[in-house]
C-alpha positions in Angstrom: 52.2 16.6 51.9 51.1 18.3 55.1 50.7 14.9 56.8 54.4 14.1 56.1 55.5 17.4 57.7 53.6 16.5 60.8 55.2 13.1 61.0 58.7 11.8 61.9 60.4 13.6 59.0 59.9 17.0 60.7 61.9 16.0 63.7 65.0 15.7 61.5 64.8 19.4 60.5 65.2 20.4 64.1 68.6 18.8 64.4 70.8 19.6 61.4 73.4 17.1 60.6 71.4 13.9 61.2 72.4 12.6 57.7 75.7 14.5 57.3 78.9 13.4 55.6 80.4 10.7 57.8 83.4 12.8 58.6 81.3 15.8 59.4 81.5 16.3 63.2 77.7 16.9 63.3 77.0 13.5 61.7 76.8 11.7 65.1 76.5 14.8 67.3 74.0 17.3 66.0 74.0 20.7 67.7 72.6 20.6 71.2 70.5 23.7 71.4 70.0 23.5 75.2 73.7 23.1 75.9 74.6 26.0 73.5 72.0 28.2 75.1 73.5 27.6 78.5 77.0 28.5 77.2 76.0 31.5 75.0 73.5 33.9 76.6 72.9 35.6 73.2 71.5 32.3 71.8 69.3 31.5 74.7 66.3 33.8 73.7 66.0 31.8 70.5 65.6 28.4 72.1 62.3 27.0 73.2 61.1 23.6 74.3 58.5 21.4 72.6 57.9 18.7 75.2 61.4 17.9 76.4 63.1 18.7 73.1 64.9 22.1 72.6 64.1 23.8 69.3 64.6 27.0 67.4 62.3 28.7 65.0 63.8 28.1 61.6 61.7 30.8 60.0 63.4 33.4 62.2 66.4 34.9 60.4 67.9 36.2 63.7 67.7 32.7 65.2 69.4 30.9 62.3 72.1 33.6 62.1 72.8 33.4 65.8 73.0 29.6 65.6 75.6 29.8 62.8 77.6 32.4 64.8 77.6 30.2 67.9 78.5 27.0 66.1 81.4 28.6 64.2 82.7 30.0 67.5 82.0 26.9 69.7 83.1 24.2 67.2 85.6 25.9 65.0 87.0 28.8 67.1 85.9 31.3 64.4 84.5 34.8 65.0 81.8 35.6 62.5 78.9 37.9 61.7 76.9 39.1 58.7 74.6 42.1 58.4 70.8 41.8 58.1 69.5 40.3 54.9 72.8 38.6 53.7 72.6 34.9 53.0 73.0 32.9 56.3 74.6 29.5 55.8 74.0 26.4 58.0 77.3 25.1 59.3 76.5 21.3 59.1 75.3 21.6 55.5 78.3 23.6 54.4 80.7 21.3 56.2 79.3 18.4 54.1 80.5 20.1 50.9 83.9 20.9 52.4 84.4 17.2 53.4 83.3 16.0 49.9 86.0 18.3 48.4 88.5 16.7 50.8 87.4 13.2 49.7 88.0 14.2 46.0 91.5 15.6 46.8 92.5 12.6 48.8 91.1 10.0 46.4 93.1 8.1 43.8 90.9 9.3 40.9 93.5 11.7 39.7 97.3 11.2 39.8 99.3 13.0 42.5 100.0 16.6 41.9 103.3 17.4 40.4 103.8 20.3 42.7 105.4 18.0 45.3 103.9 19.8 48.3 100.8 19.2 50.4 99.5 22.8 50.3 96.0 22.9 49.0 94.6 26.0 47.4 90.9 26.5 46.6 88.8 29.1 44.9 85.3 30.0 46.3 83.1 31.5 43.6 80.7 33.9 45.2 82.0 33.7 48.7 79.4 36.1 50.1 79.5 38.2 53.2 79.5 35.0 55.2 82.8 33.7 53.6 81.8 30.3 55.1 83.7 27.9 52.8 87.2 29.6 53.1 86.7 29.9 56.8 85.8 26.2 57.2 88.4 25.0 54.8 91.1 27.0 56.4 90.1 26.0 60.0 89.4 22.3 59.3 92.2 21.4 56.8 94.6 24.4 56.7 93.7 25.1 53.0 94.4 28.5 51.5 91.6 30.2 49.5 90.7 32.9 47.1 87.1 34.0 47.7 85.4 36.1 45.0 82.3 38.3 44.9 80.8 41.2 43.1 79.0 43.4 45.7 80.6 45.9 48.0 78.7 44.6 51.1 79.8 41.0 50.4 83.5 42.0 49.9 83.5 44.2 53.0 82.0 41.7 55.3 83.9 38.7 53.9 87.1 40.7 54.6 85.9 41.5 58.1 85.2 37.9 58.8 88.7 36.9 57.6 90.4 39.6 59.6 88.4 38.7 62.7 90.3 35.3 62.7 94.0 36.0 62.7 94.8 32.3 63.0 93.5 31.7 59.4 93.6 35.2 57.9 96.9 34.7 56.1 95.3 31.8 54.2 92.4 33.7 52.7 92.3 36.4 50.0 89.1 38.2 49.1 89.0 39.2 45.4 86.5 41.3 43.4 84.7 39.8 40.4 83.3 42.1 37.7 80.2 42.4 35.5 81.2 43.0 31.9 80.0 46.4 30.7 78.7 44.9 27.5 76.5 42.4 29.1 74.4 43.6 32.1 74.1 40.1 33.6 77.4 38.6 32.3 79.5 38.0 35.5 83.1 37.0 35.2 83.1 33.7 37.2 86.7 32.5 36.8 88.1 34.1 33.6 89.5 37.5 34.4 89.4 36.8 38.2 92.0 34.0 38.2 95.4 35.5 37.6 97.5 34.5 34.7 100.0 32.4 36.6 97.7 30.9 39.2 96.8 27.3 39.6 94.3 25.8 42.1 93.5 22.4 43.4 89.8 23.0 43.2 87.0 25.6 42.9 83.7 25.4 44.7 80.4 27.3 44.4 77.1 27.8 46.0 75.4 29.3 42.9 72.3 31.5 42.7 69.7 28.7 42.6 66.8 30.8 41.3 65.6 32.9 38.3 63.5 35.3 40.4 63.2 36.4 44.0 59.6 35.2 44.0 60.9 31.6 43.3 63.5 32.0 46.0 60.9 32.8 48.6 58.7 29.8 48.0 59.9 27.9 51.1 58.1 29.3 54.1 59.7 26.7 56.5 63.1 28.4 56.7 64.6 31.8 56.7 68.2 32.0 55.5 68.1 35.5 54.1 69.9 36.2 50.8 70.2 39.2 48.5 69.2 39.3 44.9 72.8 38.9 43.8 73.2 35.8 46.1 69.9 34.1 45.1 69.1 35.0 41.6 70.6 35.1 38.1 69.1 34.9 34.6 68.6 31.2 33.8 69.0 30.2 37.5 71.6 27.8 38.7 71.8 25.9 35.4 72.9 29.0 33.5 75.4 30.0 36.3 77.0 26.5 36.4 77.1 26.5 32.6 79.3 29.7 32.9 81.7 27.8 35.2 81.8 24.9 32.7 82.6 27.4 29.8 85.4 29.0 31.9 86.7 25.6 32.8 87.0 24.6 29.2 89.4 27.5 28.8 91.4 27.1 32.1 91.3 23.3 31.9 94.1 21.8 34.0 94.8 25.0 35.9 92.2 23.6 38.4 92.5 19.9 39.3 88.8 19.8 40.2 85.9 22.1 39.3 82.9 21.7 41.5 79.5 23.3 42.2 76.5 22.6 44.5 73.1 22.3 42.8 69.7 22.9 44.3 67.8 20.9 41.6 68.6 17.3 40.9 67.1 17.5 37.4 70.0 19.9 36.5 72.5 17.1 36.8 71.0 15.5 33.7 71.2 18.8 31.8 74.7 19.8 32.9 76.6 16.4 32.6 76.3 16.2 28.8 77.8 19.7 28.6 80.8 18.5 30.5 81.4 15.6 28.1 81.1 18.1 25.2 84.0 20.2 26.5 86.2 17.2 26.9 86.3 16.5 30.6 87.9 13.2 31.7 86.1 12.6 35.0 82.6 13.5 36.4 81.6 12.8 40.0 78.3 13.5 41.7 77.0 13.3 45.2 74.0 14.2 47.4 74.1 16.4 50.5 71.1 15.8 52.8 70.4 18.1 55.7 67.1 17.6 57.5 64.4 17.8 54.8 66.8 19.7 52.4 68.7 18.0 49.7 71.4 19.5 47.6 73.6 17.9 44.9 77.3 18.2 44.2 78.8 18.1 40.7 82.6 17.8 40.1 84.6 17.4 37.0 88.3 17.5 35.8 90.4 17.8 32.7 93.3 15.9 34.4 93.8 12.5 32.9 92.8 9.8 35.4 95.4 7.9 37.3 94.4 4.5 35.9 92.1 2.9 33.4 89.8 1.7 36.1 89.0 4.5 38.5 88.2 3.3 42.0 86.8 5.9 44.3 87.3 5.7 48.1 84.2 4.9 50.1 83.1 8.5 51.0 83.3 9.7 47.4 81.4 6.6 46.1 78.6 7.3 48.6 76.5 8.5 45.7 76.4 4.8 44.4 73.4 4.8 46.8 70.6 7.1 45.6 67.0 7.6 46.6 63.8 9.6 46.0 60.3 9.9 47.5 57.0 9.3 45.7 54.6 11.4 47.7 50.9 12.0 47.1 50.5 8.7 45.2 47.2 8.4 43.4 44.8 6.1 45.4 44.4 3.5 42.7 48.2 2.6 42.8 50.0 0.3 45.2 53.7 -0.4 45.9 53.3 -3.4 43.7 52.2 -1.2 40.8 55.2 1.0 41.2 57.6 -2.0 41.4 56.1 -3.4 38.1 56.4 0.0 36.5 60.1 0.2 37.5 60.7 -3.1 35.7 58.8 -2.0 32.6 60.7 1.3 32.6 64.0 -0.5 32.1 62.7 -3.3 29.9 61.4 -0.8 27.4 65.0 0.4 26.8 66.1 -3.2 26.2 67.8 -3.6 29.6 67.8 -6.9 31.4 65.6 -6.7 34.5 64.6 -9.3 37.2 61.7 -8.5 39.5 61.6 -10.1 43.0 58.2 -9.6 44.6 59.4 -11.0 47.9 62.0 -8.3 48.5 60.3 -5.7 46.4 63.3 -5.2 44.2 64.3 -5.1 40.6 67.8 -6.0 39.5 68.9 -4.3 36.2 71.8 -4.8 33.8 72.1 -2.1 31.1 74.6 -1.6 28.4 75.9 1.9 27.5 73.5 2.0 24.5 70.6 1.1 26.7 71.6 3.8 29.3 71.7 6.2 26.3 68.1 5.2 25.5 67.0 5.5 29.1 68.3 9.1 29.5 67.4 10.2 25.9 71.0 11.1 25.4 72.9 11.1 22.1 76.4 11.7 23.5 77.4 8.3 25.1 79.4 7.0 22.1 81.0 10.4 21.3 82.2 10.6 24.9 84.0 7.3 24.5 85.5 8.3 21.2 86.9 11.8 22.1 87.8 10.3 25.4 90.7 11.1 27.7 94.0 12.7 26.9 96.1 9.7 27.6 93.7 6.9 26.5 92.3 6.3 30.0 88.7 5.3 30.1 86.0 7.9 30.8 83.2 7.5 33.2 81.1 5.7 30.7 80.8 1.9 31.1 82.8 -0.2 28.7 80.9 -3.2 30.2 77.3 -3.3 31.6 76.0 -1.1 34.3 74.5 -3.3 37.0 72.3 -1.9 39.8 69.3 -2.7 42.0 66.1 -0.7 42.6 64.1 -1.2 45.8 60.6 0.0 46.8 59.7 0.7 50.4 56.3 1.7 51.9 56.8 4.8 54.1 53.2 5.7 55.0 49.9 5.7 53.1 50.5 7.5 49.9 54.2 7.7 50.2 56.9 5.3 48.9 60.7 5.5 49.1 62.6 4.4 46.0 66.3 3.4 46.5 68.9 2.6 43.9 72.3 1.1 44.4 75.2 0.2 42.1 76.1 -3.5 42.5 79.8 -2.7 42.6 80.6 -0.2 45.3 83.9 0.8 43.7 82.3 1.5 40.3 83.6 4.6 38.5 80.3 5.1 36.8 78.3 6.7 39.6 77.8 9.9 37.5 76.0 8.0 34.7 74.1 6.0 37.3 72.9 9.3 38.8 71.5 10.4 35.4 69.8 7.1 34.8 68.3 7.1 38.3 67.2 10.7 37.7 65.3 9.6 34.6 63.5 6.9 36.6 62.5 9.5 39.2 61.0 11.8 36.6 59.1 9.0 35.0 57.7 7.6 38.3 56.7 10.9 39.7 54.9 11.8 36.4 53.0 8.6 36.4 52.1 8.0 40.0 52.0 11.3 41.9 49.2 13.8 42.0 
């Protein structure tokens, strides 16, 4: 692991945005620290050079906070600040999520809104003192927002950040959520916070990822701050997103899209079955990659899809290409062993597989029953039967799921595994993500130390 951090991968972490959403302005133009330091004297003390390359110390909270402040001012004309200790977001990463929301809204997955206007209204669950999503959404797309939170500090500073930007302040409302007196850790996520007559185009959330502050502090490579309320809840992110799912089952079509970010890919496999259980009609997933950090996006809706065959636009279907790393591979195993094991993994479920040793790839065709076997799920058939509200097909294949797995040698002891759906417009990327996640768990368990 330490060898990898000393290699090429580390360079990526010094320039956030190197693998950003294609519409993210930092995708092709990551922040130029030297240029920013020359323009903003307050940022200059945090920039140093390693060879000819300008860098900042990502473990210095003051450096990451000042970078966020400067980027919001320089690239988005937003005045911004947060007090010490509050969660400090990275602008390129949060922009990825905003652009993915825009992809969902502009796609043909759901029928056009019956409201007859182009005004988009979003809800940010746990907006934090930084209020980053409402500020970016309002400045980039002119969206209006309700941002909710529970602490006095978060509400005070979110409001300050809104009022510091009069060109978008009329678009953003900060609203208090509450903790139910009967349940010490039972936070009202949407129910009781959304007003009776309100409807929204979407909600979004950067949930508390962790179960304890000790777990939250395990990454010594970065310092983004974060209070207990921002970082931790009982049951971690899985429990928090489950609350959103439960609230969505009550509110249903009052939001066109419900979404959340996730810090652990494994939680997709645990949460997606819960969505089918409450009767959603569409599930979409994606991956946000920023330097060495990966996050995942989960979106769902109760709105009947526009057509029987849902075709997502290219940006939304980006998650038809998935990957994971096998690091610390045991010495007795080679790339050929991993390739053969991939083939056996799918053959054992009855899926058709064809191994090509020249291209180090395996082509797989799996039925819905075989996908069910692969993921150890019992809900595939029930999803199809309690289906959509208008008879439209759900995101479960009526035909076979066809995809390719490729194995690449990165460096000694490290392999990159890539998966791609054979049909780029496939509406089944959510199920493909779950199948691919099962493969990842199996391969890491078998081959990694």
